[in-house]
C-alpha positions, -999 to +999 in steps of 0.1 A: +398-153-081+368-154-103+356-119-120+327-112-146+329-084-168+296-070-188+296-048-218+258-035-212+233-028-239+197-030-245+199-053-275+229-073-264+246-072-232+279-092-232+295-114-203+325-130-194+336-149-166+372-151-161+394-168-132+429-157-125+448-185-105+484-189-099+492-157-125+474-175-152+439-162-163+413-186-177+381-178-197+353-201-179+324-186-200+309-158-221+280-152-241+251-125-245+220-116-227+198-109-252+164-088-240+136-094-269+134-064-292+094-057-291+091-058-254+091-023-235+121-008-220+114-015-186+107-053-195+142-054-213+160-036-185+143-065-161+158-093-184+193-077-180+189-076-143+177-108-138+201-127-162+231-107-149+217-118-116+217-153-124+252-152-140+266-136-105+246-160-085+261-190-108+297-180-105+298-158-073+327-138-084+347-116-061+344-085-083+319-073-114+330-051-139+312-030-164+322-008-191+312+030-187+287+048-212+305+062-240+288+097-247+282+098-284+264+119-307+231+103-296+222+112-261+192+092-261+213+061-268+239+071-238+211+073-217+195+040-226+230+023-221+233+040-189+200+023-180+214-011-189+249-006-170+227+002-141+204-031-142+240-051-140+251-030-112+222-034-093+222-071-099+259-069-083+247-050-054+218-074-051+248-101-045+268-076-020+296-080-051+318-052-054+313-034-086+336-012-107+336+007-141+361+012-167+360+038-195+362+026-231+395+041-232+411+022-203+397-009-213+411-007-247+446+004-231+445-027-210+436-055-237+455-038-267+479-011-254+462+015-270+434+036-256+421+045-291+421+009-304+391+000-325+366-031-318+384-047-343+416-046-325+400-056-290+386-089-307+419-098-323+437-093-289+409-113-270+412-142-295+449-141-295+449-140-256+425-166-250+432-187-283+393-185-294+378-187-327+350-165-344+321-188-333+328-178-297+331-143-305+300-139-328+296-106-316+318-078-302+295-075-271+312-105-260+347-096-269+341-060-251+328-081-221+361-101-220+381-073-223+365-052-196+370-086-172+405-086-184+410-049-175+397-053-139+421-082-134+448-059-145+439-032-123+433-054-089 
């Protein structure tokens, strides 16, 4: 079974493709969707939608999983993250793929065993589980996307 995890963001949207076969999970591909910072919001969201759609089309997953927006001190940031998440969810719907959301706490609990884990702890566990080096995980958005997909596999 192939699943895709997304960590949505307007600057960097991390993605990961995991395959679960015979009780073994393999990382197939991971990376970043990087809309140009100088573009209008609508153009950036369109880039996220188009590139998410291309990734979904390429791998034809059984599920798409996204990290739910974490409400912080800045409500404007939360709104923009929600818009990025919506672009990914629309891409999944366009392909008739089931899309589920997980809270940051659920994701951290799944991969680290502690819902209050730091981003560094998540990255450490992702590196350990998938035997990755720092070059692959150049941004936390990638390790977060891998953790999102991992959480989805563990919940399905």
